[in-house]
N, C-alpha and C positions, 0 to 999 in steps of 0.2 A: 506503672500502667497509666497513672494519671497524666504524666507528661506525654506518653504515647497517644492517649486519647485526645489531648489538647492539640498535639501536632496534626493528627488526622483530621480533627475538626476544623483546624485553621487552614488546611490545604484547599486552595481555591479550585473551583470547578471551571474548566475551560469550555465555555459555551460555544465558542467558535469551532473548537475541535468536534464538539458534539454535532453541531449543524453540518460541519463538513462531512462527518461520518454518515449522516442521513442522506446528504446529496450524493455521496459516493455510492451508497447502497442503491439509490434509485438509478444511477447511471449503470451500475453493474447489472441491475435487473433488466434494463433495456438492452445492454450488450449481450446478456445471456439469451434473450429472445432472438436477437439477430444472429447470434453465433450458432445456437442450437434450438431452433424452433420445434415445438411439439408437433406431432402428426396433425392435430386439429388446426394449428396455425398454418402449417404447410397447405392443408386443404383449402382453407380460407384464402390464402395467398394465391393458390392456383386458380380459384374461381375468379378472383379480382383481375388477375392477369389475363385470363381468357375473355373476360368482359371488355377489357381495354382493347385486346386484339380484335374482338368482334366489332367494336365501335370504329376502329381504324379501317378495318376491311370494308365496312359498310360505307364509310366516307370516301374511301378510295374507289369503291365501285360507283358511287354517285358522281364523283368528279371525273372518272375515266382518265384519259391522258392529259386533261387540262391542269391537273395538279399532281405533282410527284410527292407522294407521302412516304417514300422509302426510308427516309431518316427517322421518321416517327416510330417505325417498327422496332428501333433499338430499345425503346422504352419497355414494352412488354417482354422483349427477349432478355434484357439485363435484369429486369425485376424477377422474372421466372428463375433465372440462374442464381440470383442472390437469395431470394426469399424461400425457394423450395430446396435449395442446395442439391439439386439433381441435374443431370445432363439431359435426360430424356425430354422433359417438357420444353426447355428453351430451344432444343433442336427441332422439335415438332413445330413450335411457333415460328422458327426461322423458315421452315419449309412452307408453312401456311402463308407467311408474310411474303414469300417469293412469288406466290401464285398471282396476286394482282399485278405485280411488276412484270412478270412474264406475259400476262395477258395484254398489258399495255404495249410491250415490245413486239408481241406477235401482231397486234393491231397496226402498229406503225409499219411492220414489214409487209403486211397485206396491202397497206395503202401505198406501198412503193417508196416509203421514206427511208427504209434501211433494209438490209438483207436479213434472211432468216438466220444466217450464221452469226451475224452481229447480235441479233436478238438472243440467240442461245448463249453466246459468250457473255453478254451483259447479265443475263439471268443467272448464269453460273457464278459470275463474279459477285453479284449481290448476295446469292445464297452463301457463298464461301465467307463473305464479310460478316453476314449475320451469325454464321456458325463460329467464326473466330471471336466475335464479341461475346457470344454465349460461353465459349470455352474460357476466355480470359476472365470474364466475370466469375465463373464457377471456381477457377483456380484462385482468384483474388479472395473469394469468400472462404476457401479452405485456409489460406494464409491468415485471414482475419480471425477465423475460428481458433486456429492454433495460438495466435497472439492473444486473443481474449482469454483463452485458458491459462496462458502464462501470466497474464495480468491478474487473474483471480488467484492464482497460486501465490504470486508475490504479495497480493493484498492479505491473504491468509497468513503468510509468513510475517508480514509487517504487524498484523494484529497480535500474533503470538509473541513477537519481539517486544511490542509495546506492553503487553501484559507482564512479561518477564521483567521488563525494566521497571514498571510500576511496583511490582512485588519486591524487586531488589531495593527500590527506594524506601519502601516500608520497612524492610529488614534493616537497612542502614540506619533509618531513623530510630528504630528500636534499639539497635546496637549503640547509637549515640546516647540514648537515655541510660542504658546500662553502664556505659563507660563513665558518664557524668556522675552516676550514683556511686560507682566504685572508686573513683579518683577524687571525689569531693572531700574537701577538708573544711571543717567548721572554722568559723572566725575565732580569733584569739583576743581575749580582753586582758591586756597586759598594761598595768600602770596607767589605766585610763585610755589606752590606745586600742582601736579595733584593727586587727591585722587579718587579712584574708587574701585569697587569690581568686582569679576568674579567668577562664580560658574560653575563647570563642574560636571554633574551628571553621575553616573555609568549607569543609565537608561535614557530613553528619558525625563522622569519627575522625580522629587525628592522632598524631604521634607526639604531641606536646604535653608536658606534665609540669605543674607548678603547685606545690603544696607547702604549708607551713605547720609547725607544731611546737610543742613544748617537751623538753627533756631535761631533767635535772634542774628545773626552774629556769631554763634558758630557752630562748626562741631559736628555732632552726628553720631553714628553708631549703627546698630542693627544686631546682629548675632543670628539666631534662628535655632534650629535643631528639626524639628517636629517629634514626635513619629510615627513610622510606615514607610511604603515605598510606592512607586508608586503613583498612581493617588490620593488616599485619602490624603496622606501627601502633595502632590502638591497643592491640593485645600486649605489646611490650610495655606500654605505659602502666597497665595494671600489674605486670610482672615486676617492673621497677619499684612501684609503690610497695608491693608485697615484700620484696627483698629489703627495701629500706626499713619497713616496720620490723622485719625479722632481725635485721642487724642491730637496730636500736634495742629491741627486746633482749638481745644477747649481750648487751652492755658495750657494744662497739661505739666508738666516737671518732669524728674527724676522718683522717685518711683511711682508717680501718674500714669505715662504712663504704667509702668509695671503692676500695679494693675488693670488698666482699661483693658488692653489686656487680662489678666488672668481671668477677671471676667466672 
C-alpha cells in the first residue's frame, strides 16, 4: 500500500489538460445555446431581429429609391432562421422585407422608368431569394444542431474512455506493486559478498523474472523471460517462482527442477 500511495502521490497533474477541459466546457456551452436555444432565448432573439428589421425598413423608407437596401435584409432573415430555428419568422421577415423593394419598383413603374410587369417579376425574384436564404440557413442550422449533438456525444465518450484509462493505469500500478512484492528476493550475504537482483519493467508489470537464493549452502539463480507481455506474463512470473520454490522444497536439483517447472 505504501508503494501504491507513493506512486499516486508522485503522479504529476497535467494543468494544460485541466485548462483545456475548462475551455472545452465553455465552447460546448456556447455551442449548446446556438444549437438548442431555450424558449426565452428564442424570444429575445426574435425581438432583436424584429428591431433590426424595423430599423432597416425605416432607413429604406427614408431613402426611397435613392438607396437600394435589399442586400441588408439578408441579415435579419438569416439571423431569424438561425437563432429561432423556425421557418415561420424568417419567411415573415422575407415578406416584410419585400414590401419596401416592391414599393420602389412600383414607384419606378409609375414614373415610366419600367413596366409594371418588370416590377412584379423583380419583386417576386427578390422575395424568392429571401425565402431561399431563409430556408438554406434553417437547414444549415439543423445540420449544425445534429453535428453539435454528435460532438457532445463524442466528448462524453472521450471522457468515459479517459476515466477508464486512468483507472486501468491505477490498477496496473497496483499490480506492479503486488508483483514486485511477490517476486522480490532478499539479498544474499555469502562470504562477504552481497548478491541480489533488480528488474525494471518498461510497463508497470512484466514477464521477466530474476531471483537468487541459497540451497544446501550453495547459491542458485533463476532467470526467466515469459513469453508475452503485460498482465498475463506477470501472472506467469509468480507461477514460475512458486513452482521453483515448490521443486526445491521437494528436494529436486538441477535438471529435475527445470523439468518440473516446464511440466
